[in-house]
C-alpha positions as CSV (number, residue, x, y, z in Angstrom):
1,M,11.4,-10.7,-11.3
2,Y,14.5,-9.7,-9.3
3,N,17.8,-9.1,-11.2
4,L,20.2,-11.6,-9.6
5,R,23.1,-10.9,-11.6
6,I,26.2,-9.4,-10.1
7,S,29.9,-9.4,-11.3
8,A,32.9,-10.7,-9.7
9,F,34.3,-7.2,-9.6
10,A,31.3,-6.2,-7.4
11,L,32.0,-8.8,-5.0
12,F,35.6,-7.8,-4.8
13,F,34.6,-4.1,-4.5
14,L,32.3,-4.8,-1.7
15,S,34.9,-6.8,0.3
16,Q,37.2,-3.6,0.0
17,V,34.4,-1.1,1.0
18,V,33.2,-2.6,4.1
19,G,35.9,-5.2,5.2
20,T,36.9,-8.9,4.7
21,T,35.6,-10.4,7.8
22,E,32.7,-12.7,7.0
23,A,29.6,-11.7,9.1
24,Q,27.9,-14.5,11.3
25,A,24.1,-14.3,10.8
26,D,22.0,-14.0,14.0
27,N,24.9,-12.6,16.1
28,C,24.8,-8.9,16.7
29,A,27.9,-6.8,15.8
30,N,29.8,-4.6,17.8
31,I,28.3,-1.1,17.7
32,D,31.5,0.2,16.1
33,E,30.5,-1.5,13.0
34,V,27.8,1.1,12.2
35,G,30.3,3.9,12.2
36,T,31.9,6.7,14.3
37,P,29.2,8.2,16.6
38,S,30.1,11.8,16.1
39,W,29.3,14.4,13.2
40,E,32.2,16.7,14.4
41,K,34.4,16.4,11.4
42,H,31.6,17.4,9.1
43,D,30.5,20.6,11.0
44,V,26.9,19.3,11.0
45,D,23.8,21.4,11.8
46,V,20.3,19.7,12.0
47,T,17.2,21.9,12.2
48,L,13.4,21.2,12.2
49,K,10.7,23.5,11.6
50,V,7.0,22.7,11.7
51,D,4.2,25.1,10.6
52,D,0.7,25.5,11.8
53,D,-0.5,23.1,9.2
54,D,1.7,20.2,10.5
55,F,4.2,20.4,7.4
56,Y,7.7,19.9,8.5
57,T,11.2,21.0,7.0
58,L,14.1,19.0,8.2
59,R,17.4,20.4,7.2
60,V,20.8,18.8,7.4
61,D,23.8,21.2,6.8
62,F,27.4,19.6,6.6
63,K,30.8,20.0,5.0
64,H,33.2,17.9,3.4
65,D,36.2,17.2,5.8
66,D,39.4,18.3,3.9
67,D,41.3,15.5,5.7
68,L,39.3,12.9,3.8
69,P,41.0,11.5,1.1
70,I,40.0,12.3,-2.7
71,P,41.4,9.8,-5.2
72,T,43.7,11.3,-7.8
73,D,44.3,8.2,-9.6
74,F,41.0,6.4,-9.4
75,A,42.0,3.3,-11.2
76,T,45.1,2.6,-9.1
77,Q,44.0,3.9,-5.8
78,C,40.7,2.3,-6.0
79,G,41.3,-0.6,-8.2
80,N,44.3,-1.9,-6.1
81,G,42.7,-0.9,-2.7
82,E,45.5,1.3,-1.8
83,I,46.0,3.0,1.7
84,A,45.1,6.6,2.0
85,S,46.6,9.4,4.3
86,D,44.1,8.6,7.1
87,G,45.4,4.9,7.3
88,L,42.3,3.2,5.7
89,K,42.0,2.0,2.2
90,Y,40.6,4.4,-0.4
91,T,37.8,1.9,-1.0
92,S,36.7,1.9,2.7
93,G,33.4,3.9,3.8
94,R,34.1,6.7,6.4
95,W,30.7,6.6,8.4
96,S,29.7,9.1,11.0
97,Y,26.2,9.0,12.7
98,E,24.4,10.6,15.6
99,N,21.0,10.3,17.1
100,V,18.6,12.9,16.6
101,S,16.4,14.7,19.0
102,E,13.3,13.2,20.3
103,R,11.3,16.1,18.8
104,I,12.6,15.1,15.4
105,T,11.9,11.4,15.8
106,K,8.3,12.3,16.9
107,V,7.7,14.6,13.8
108,T,9.5,12.7,11.1
109,G,10.1,9.1,12.3
110,V,13.9,9.4,11.8
111,K,15.9,8.1,14.8
112,H,19.6,8.7,13.6
113,I,21.4,10.2,10.7
114,S,24.6,8.7,9.1
115,I,26.7,10.8,6.8
116,D,28.9,8.4,4.9
117,F,31.7,9.2,2.7
118,N,32.7,6.8,-0.1
119,P,36.1,8.0,-1.8
120,C,35.8,5.2,-4.4
121,G,32.0,4.9,-4.5
122,H,30.4,1.4,-4.2
123,P,28.6,-1.0,-6.4
124,P,27.0,-1.2,-8.8
125,A,30.4,-0.3,-10.1
126,D,29.1,0.7,-13.5
127,V,26.7,3.3,-11.8
128,F,27.9,4.5,-8.4
129,A,31.6,3.9,-8.4
130,A,32.3,7.7,-8.2
131,T,33.4,9.6,-5.1
132,H,30.2,10.5,-3.2
133,Y,28.4,10.9,0.2
134,D,25.5,8.8,1.3
135,V,23.1,10.7,4.0
136,H,21.2,7.7,5.5
137,F,18.1,8.8,7.5
138,Y,17.4,5.9,9.6
139,R,13.9,5.1,11.0
140,I,15.6,2.6,13.5
141,S,18.2,2.9,16.2
142,P,22.2,2.1,15.8
143,E,21.7,-0.6,18.2
144,Y,19.0,-2.3,16.2
145,R,21.3,-2.1,13.2
146,T,23.9,-4.1,14.8
147,C,21.6,-7.1,14.7
148,M,20.9,-6.9,11.0
149,Q,23.2,-9.6,10.2
150,C,23.1,-12.0,7.2
151,I,25.0,-15.1,5.9
152,T,27.5,-13.3,3.6
153,F,29.5,-14.5,0.3
154,P,33.0,-15.6,1.5
155,G,35.4,-12.5,1.8
156,A,32.7,-9.9,1.4
157,P,29.8,-8.4,3.5
158,L,27.3,-8.9,0.7
159,C,24.3,-10.9,1.8
160,N,24.0,-14.3,0.1
161,F,21.1,-14.0,-2.2
162,L,21.4,-17.4,-3.7
163,P,18.6,-20.0,-3.1
164,D,18.9,-21.3,0.6
165,G,21.7,-18.7,1.0
166,Q,20.2,-17.5,4.2
167,A,19.0,-20.9,5.4
168,G,18.7,-21.2,9.2
169,S,19.2,-17.4,9.6
170,E,16.2,-15.4,10.7
171,S,18.1,-12.1,10.6
172,G,19.5,-12.9,7.2
173,Q,16.1,-13.9,5.8
174,A,14.7,-10.6,7.0
175,F,16.8,-8.7,4.4
176,F,14.8,-10.2,1.6
177,E,11.3,-10.0,3.1
178,G,9.4,-7.0,1.6
179,N,6.1,-5.4,2.0
180,L,4.9,-5.4,-1.5
181,V,1.6,-3.8,-3.1
182,E,-0.6,-6.6,-3.7
183,D,-0.2,-8.6,-6.7
184,S,3.1,-6.9,-7.7
185,T,6.9,-6.6,-7.1
186,Q,6.4,-2.8,-6.2
187,P,7.4,-2.1,-2.5
188,K,5.1,-0.2,-0.4
189,N,6.2,3.1,0.8
190,M,8.5,3.6,-2.2
191,P,8.4,5.4,-5.5
192,L,6.8,3.8,-8.5
193,G,9.5,1.5,-10.2
194,Y,11.6,1.1,-7.2
195,Q,13.0,-2.7,-6.8
196,L,14.1,-4.5,-3.8
197,L,17.4,-5.7,-5.4
198,P,18.5,-8.9,-3.7
199,Q,22.3,-8.3,-4.6
200,N,22.3,-5.1,-2.5
201,G,21.9,-6.4,0.9
202,V,24.7,-5.2,3.3
203,N,25.2,-5.9,7.0
204,V,24.1,-3.2,9.5
205,M,22.5,-1.3,6.7
206,G,19.6,-3.5,5.0
207,L,18.6,-4.1,1.3
208,H,19.0,-1.1,-0.9
209,A,16.2,-0.2,-3.2
210,W,15.9,2.2,-6.2
211,N,14.5,2.5,-9.7
212,P,17.2,1.0,-12.1
213,D,15.6,2.8,-15.1
214,V,16.5,6.3,-13.9
215,T,20.0,5.8,-12.6
216,P,23.0,7.5,-14.0
217,A,24.3,5.9,-17.3
218,S,27.9,5.8,-15.7
219,P,29.9,7.1,-12.8
220,E,31.1,9.8,-15.1
221,D,27.5,11.0,-15.9
222,W,26.6,11.1,-12.2
223,T,26.2,14.7,-11.4
224,E,22.9,14.9,-9.3
225,P,21.6,13.4,-6.1
226,V,19.9,9.9,-6.4
227,W,17.2,9.0,-3.6
228,I,17.7,5.5,-2.4
229,M,15.3,3.6,0.1
230,G,16.1,0.6,2.5
231,N,14.3,-2.4,3.4
232,Y,14.5,-4.9,6.3
233,D,12.1,-7.3,7.8
234,S,9.3,-6.2,5.5
235,D,9.6,-2.5,6.5
236,L,11.1,0.7,5.3
237,I,14.0,1.3,7.6
238,F,15.9,4.2,5.8
239,Y,15.8,6.7,2.9
240,E,19.1,7.9,1.6
241,P,20.1,10.8,-0.8
242,M,23.4,9.8,-2.5
243,I,25.4,13.0,-3.6
244,P,28.1,12.9,-5.9
245,Y,31.2,14.8,-4.8
246,V,31.1,16.8,-8.0
247,F,27.8,18.3,-7.0
248,M,29.2,19.6,-3.6
249,S,32.6,20.8,-4.4
250,G,34.1,23.7,-6.2
251,S,33.3,27.4,-6.0
252,S,29.9,27.2,-7.9
253,D,26.5,27.0,-6.2
254,N,24.4,24.1,-7.1
255,E,20.7,23.2,-6.4
256,F,18.6,20.2,-7.3
257,Q,14.9,19.6,-6.4
258,A,12.5,16.5,-6.7
259,T,9.0,15.6,-5.5
260,K,8.1,12.2,-4.1
261,T,5.1,10.0,-4.2
262,Y,5.0,6.6,-2.8
263,E,3.1,3.6,-3.8
264,G,1.0,1.8,-1.1
265,Q,2.0,4.5,1.5
266,T,1.5,3.7,5.2
267,Y,3.7,6.2,6.6
268,N,2.3,9.7,6.1
269,E,5.4,11.4,7.3
270,L,7.7,10.5,4.3
271,P,9.2,13.5,2.7
272,Y,7.2,14.6,-0.4
273,K,9.7,17.0,-1.5
274,T,13.6,17.0,-1.5
275,I,16.0,19.9,-2.0
276,F,19.8,19.8,-2.4
277,K,21.8,23.1,-2.2
278,Y,25.5,23.6,-2.3
279,D,27.0,26.9,-1.2
280,G,30.3,27.3,-3.3
281,T,31.5,30.1,-1.1
282,T,31.0,28.3,2.3
283,G,31.4,24.7,1.2
284,V,28.2,23.8,3.0
285,M,25.9,21.2,1.6
286,S,22.3,21.2,2.6
287,V,20.0,18.4,2.4
288,I,16.4,19.6,2.9
289,L,13.3,17.4,3.4
290,K,9.7,18.5,3.4
291,G,6.8,16.3,4.6
292,K,3.8,16.1,6.7
293,R,4.2,15.6,10.5
294,K,3.9,12.0,11.5
295,I,0.6,10.6,12.7
296,D,0.5,8.1,15.5
297,C,-1.4,5.3,14.1
298,E,-1.2,2.8,17.0
299,D,-4.2,1.4,18.7
300,T,-4.3,2.1,22.4
301,E,-4.2,-1.0,24.7
302,D,-6.6,0.5,27.1
303,V,-10.2,-0.6,27.8
304,F,-13.1,1.7,26.9
305,D,-16.8,1.7,27.6
306,I,-19.1,1.8,24.5
307,E,-23.0,1.7,24.4
308,L,-24.1,-1.5,22.5
309,P,-26.9,-0.2,23.5
310,D,-25.9,-1.0,27.2
311,P,-22.4,0.2,28.2
312,K,-19.9,-2.5,27.9
313,S,-16.1,-2.5,28.3
314,K,-14.2,-3.3,25.1
315,D,-10.8,-2.8,23.5
316,C,-9.4,-2.5,20.1
317,N,-8.9,-6.1,19.5
318,W,-12.7,-6.5,19.9
319,L,-13.2,-3.8,17.3
320,A,-10.8,-5.5,14.9
321,S,-12.8,-8.9,15.2
322,K,-15.7,-7.0,13.6
323,G,-16.4,-6.9,9.7
324,R,-15.5,-3.9,7.8
325,K,-18.9,-2.5,7.3
326,K,-19.6,-2.8,11.3
327,R,-16.2,-1.3,12.1
328,R,-16.9,1.8,10.0
329,Q,-20.2,2.3,12.0
330,L,-18.4,1.7,15.3
331,C,-15.5,3.9,14.5
332,K,-17.8,7.0,14.6
333,Q,-19.2,6.4,18.0
334,T,-18.3,8.1,21.3
335,V,-16.6,5.9,23.9
336,F,-15.8,6.4,27.4
337,T,-12.3,6.2,28.6
338,L,-10.4,7.1,31.8
339,E,-9.3,10.4,30.1
340,G,-12.8,11.3,29.2
341,D,-15.2,11.0,26.1
342,S,-13.6,10.4,22.7
343,K,-14.5,9.1,19.4
344,L,-13.6,5.5,18.9
345,H,-11.3,6.4,15.9
346,K,-9.1,8.3,18.2
347,C,-8.5,5.1,20.4
348,C,-8.4,2.6,17.7
349,K,-6.4,4.6,15.2
350,A,-5.0,1.8,13.1
351,T,-8.2,-0.4,13.2
352,C,-10.4,2.5,12.2
353,G,-8.0,3.9,9.8
354,Q,-8.0,0.5,7.8
355,V,-11.6,1.2,7.1
356,G,-11.1,4.8,6.2
357,K,-12.0,6.6,9.5
358,G,-9.9,9.0,11.5
359,K,-6.6,10.8,10.9
360,C,-5.0,7.3,9.8
361,A,-7.5,6.8,7.1
362,F,-4.7,6.7,4.7
363,L,-4.3,3.1,5.9
364,K,-7.4,2.0,4.0
365,D,-6.9,-0.9,1.6
366,L,-3.2,-0.9,2.2
């Protein structure tokens, strides 16, 4: 069961973090709502390496901008929503994003990266209300995010998760539609124990998910990065390391590593290892993701000829109409396309993958 409890303080806190304008569901927002379209102030460097075995290393280096405010009196500056030196409330998020190269998207599935600074943290206030950075790796475009709108609680951009809270809003309902492992509440493409927490849906971001059993005991105890994942419209739309400022400040080096496995995995390119390094001499924070190169698992729309035993023109919809045993047999056959001879599993990648054939065999039984 989802935990639907949320405190009045959390509602107030969210209204301070993102703004006080109540979003209207099913109306796309202005692109400015997803942040500043520039990484310049963080001196960002993004690199991608792919080895001969198709394993990638995606590295994001960035620095804290010294012009950004750090609360010195957390209770007063954050609790009262005071104005900082940059003209914004301490409780406001400072979001900066840029699209990545086409090559990075093809290899990792990531389309843009947002480096988001939260001087006062954000809810849950008993866990993440500490100064930190969120580094969002979005698998969708900034323009798509503008249309991710829900009906919110009055005065806060938190999606109304109460019964019928999204009545009449398709875009709002999509926040709470998850792709779950059969007969469970476990989301696909997320680590074991992750939960789609309905009280954590935020406009232009999505519904945030994590394992509540392994979060820090309190903001004061939060010293290492935490891995968050995002859901919208039954799909994984982002993954996000949240990095406490205490990890990436000061003169001492810091490093933290973790391995990842995902339940009901349908995206083979998700990172299997994360490495976080902070250089106390240069002030550079490095987020390093290691994974397997993305495999294209889309069926072709082209027609092919196949011997049955006489040559006949067919397509992947025809193959999908067959039973699983027949599909397994057909996927091994050679077909004839405009580009030459090919195995059927190379044309109908998803349909054959679902029966354990071809490079997309990881789709079997998912």
